[in-house]
C-alpha positions in Angstrom: -19.6 17.1 -2.0 -19.1 18.2 1.5 -15.5 17.7 2.7 -15.2 15.5 5.8 -11.9 14.9 7.6 -12.0 11.1 7.1 -12.8 11.3 3.4 -10.5 10.0 0.8 -8.9 12.5 -1.7 -10.4 12.1 -5.2 -7.9 12.9 -7.9 -7.7 13.2 -11.7 -5.3 11.1 -13.8 -2.5 13.6 -12.9 -3.0 13.2 -9.2 -4.6 16.6 -8.8 -7.3 16.7 -6.1 -10.8 17.1 -7.5 -13.0 16.4 -4.5 -13.5 14.0 -1.6 -15.6 10.9 -0.9 -16.2 8.5 1.9 -14.2 5.3 1.7 -17.2 3.1 1.0 -18.5 5.4 -1.7 -15.1 5.6 -3.4 -14.7 1.9 -3.4 -18.2 1.2 -4.6 -18.4 3.6 -7.5 -15.4 3.3 -8.3 -13.8 6.7 -7.9 -10.1 7.4 -8.5 -8.5 8.3 -5.2 -5.1 8.8 -3.7 -3.4 5.9 -1.9 0.1 4.8 -0.8 2.0 1.6 -0.6 4.9 1.5 1.8 7.8 -0.9 1.3 10.5 -1.4 4.0 14.0 -2.7 3.4 16.4 -3.9 6.1 20.2 -3.9 6.5 20.4 -7.2 4.6 18.6 -5.8 1.6 15.4 -7.8 2.3 11.9 -6.5 1.9 9.2 -6.8 4.6 6.0 -8.4 3.5 2.8 -8.6 5.4 0.1 -11.2 5.1 -3.2 -9.3 5.3 -5.5 -10.2 8.1 -8.3 -12.7 7.1 -11.0 -10.2 8.2 -9.9 -7.4 5.8 -12.7 -6.3 3.5 -10.7 -7.4 0.5 -7.4 -9.3 -0.2 -7.5 -11.0 3.3 -4.9 -13.7 3.5 -2.8 -12.3 0.6 0.7 -11.1 0.8 1.4 -7.4 0.3 3.9 -4.6 1.1 4.6 -3.5 4.7 1.7 -1.0 4.8 -0.9 0.6 2.6 -3.7 3.0 3.0 -5.1 6.4 1.9 -4.1 9.9 2.9 -7.2 11.7 4.2 -8.5 15.2 3.5 -5.9 17.7 4.7 -3.0 15.2 4.9 0.1 15.0 2.7 0.9 11.6 1.4 4.3 10.9 3.0 3.5 12.1 6.5 0.2 10.2 6.3 2.0 7.0 5.3 4.5 7.4 8.1 1.7 7.8 10.6 -0.2 4.8 9.3 3.0 2.7 9.5 3.2 3.5 13.2 -0.5 2.4 13.6 -0.1 -0.8 11.7 3.5 -1.9 12.4 4.4 0.1 15.5 7.5 1.6 13.8 8.6 5.0 12.6 11.2 5.7 9.9 11.4 8.3 7.1 9.9 7.4 3.7 10.7 8.6 0.2 8.6 8.3 -2.9 10.0 6.2 -5.7 7.1 6.3 -8.2 3.4 6.0 -8.6 0.8 4.2 -10.8 -2.9 4.0 -11.3 -4.7 0.7 -11.1 -8.3 -0.6 -11.2 -9.3 -3.9 -9.7 -12.8 -5.4 -9.2 -13.0 -7.6 -6.1 -16.8 -8.0 -6.1 -20.0 -6.3 -7.2 -19.6 -2.7 -6.0 -16.2 -3.3 -4.4 -13.3 -1.8 -6.4 -9.9 -0.4 -5.9 -9.3 2.5 -8.3 -6.3 4.2 -7.0 -3.5 6.6 -7.8 -1.0 4.7 -5.7 2.2 6.4 -4.4 5.0 3.9 -3.9 7.1 4.7 -0.8 10.3 3.2 0.4 11.9 3.3 3.9 14.6 1.5 5.9 13.9 -0.4 9.1 15.2 -3.6 10.8 12.5 -4.1 13.4 11.2 -4.9 15.9 7.6 -4.6 14.8 4.3 -4.7 16.8 1.8 -5.5 14.1 -1.9 -4.7 14.5 -3.7 -8.1 14.4 -6.7 -6.5 12.8 -4.6 -5.5 9.8 -1.8 -8.0 9.7 -1.8 -11.8 10.1 2.0 -12.4 9.6 5.2 -10.6 8.6 8.2 -12.0 6.8 11.4 -10.7 5.2 12.2 -11.8 1.7 15.2 -11.2 -0.5 14.7 -9.4 -3.9 15.6 -12.6 -5.7 13.2 -14.8 -3.8 10.4 -12.2 -4.3 11.1 -12.1 -8.0 10.7 -15.9 -8.1 7.5 -15.8 -6.1 6.0 -13.2 -8.3 6.7 -15.3 -11.4 5.6 -18.6 -9.9 2.7 -17.8 -7.5 1.3 -14.3 -8.3 -2.1 -15.3 -7.0 -0.6 -15.3 -3.4 -0.2 -11.5 -3.6 -2.6 -8.5 -3.5 -3.4 -7.0 -6.9 -1.6 -3.7 -6.4 1.5 -5.5 -5.2 2.0 -7.1 -8.6 2.6 -3.6 -10.0 4.3 -1.9 -7.0 6.8 -4.6 -6.1 8.6 -4.6 -9.5 8.9 -0.8 -9.2 10.7 -1.3 -5.9 12.8 -4.2 -7.2 14.0 -2.0 -10.1 14.8 0.8 -7.7 16.8 -1.6 -5.5 18.7 -3.0 -8.5 20.0 0.5 -9.4 23.8 1.0 -8.7 
């Protein structure tokens, strides 16, 4: 494979880079690739959720974490996530990794997410300037309210969020 700057980083099950692929190719095959999910918490201990724009190629209209994407060839995960957060939300803040997981989800014929997802946490109170091509709405939610929503209406959330959110909730519950 020829490496291109905008390619996704293909990884093995230990998150070791093994090549690159275009986004469409990686999501059609599916090919395991590196991704990140950013969660933001405010001074009140609430988590920022975004409702994905209806025009997104998958999961449009579903609730998810503050920001998610893929580091590209030559990018480190945390700096890439911080840059993407600026693009999508208009904010900057330091992020730290709290864990990772692998998931596979089929959205449609030849449309998959097969990702080694790094879960990142940051602190920010706003304001935000969301990109309307990415985000339809934002809201703050308490950990207790989020736990209840995840139990009662999981279908309202993006597939990766169902794994990532409990990781964040466990982290926030630590003394």
